[in-house]
C-alpha positions, 0 to 999 in steps of 0.5 A: 917344749911346745911353742905358744902364740898369742895372735893380736887383732887391731882392736885389742892393741888399739884398746891397750894404746888408747888406755896407755897400757904399753908397759902392762904388755911388756910385762906380760911379754916377760911372763909369757913364754911365747910370742905376741904376734901380729899380721901385716894387715894388723900392723897396717891398721895400728901403725902404718895408717895411724902414724899418718893422722896427727890425732893417732900418731903418738899411739902408733909411734909407741905401738911401733916401738913395741914392734922394734923392741920385739914385744910384739912380732911379725909371722916371720919370727915363726918362719911363716912366709907372708904368701902362705897367709895371703892365700889363706886370707883369700880362701877365708875372704871368699867365703865369709864375705859372700855367705850373706847378701843384702839388696843384691850385694854381698855383706862384708862381715870381716875386715882384712885384719881379722881375716889375716888372724884367722888365716895365721891361726889355721897355719899355726893349727897345721904346725901344731903351735898352741895359740889363742886370737886376742880380739 
């Protein structure tokens, strides 16, 4: 059986969190025969950073609970090493954020969370894993 993965970007999980759709995500996980994956950069955006800000702490704690309960998982659950992702991130970032210029400087088009999702998708592609990116 082919493995299936949904790679979540921070914006998708933030939208679900702000609308209180944690149980819906849990239910989706039960019927989806695959993994919900976030990268360490996405984790930093949805849990590590917001947990230190009073206004966003509750949502961050609830997202952390989803991670603790393995509703969402890290790439290591797919036996993908963080160094693999980091190498691809550098590759993609160097191209994406140096393609366009304005006022003598590179225009930054894409942040680390999105880049890490793309990097992970390229690794999954190489491993012939079926995936989609939820952005």
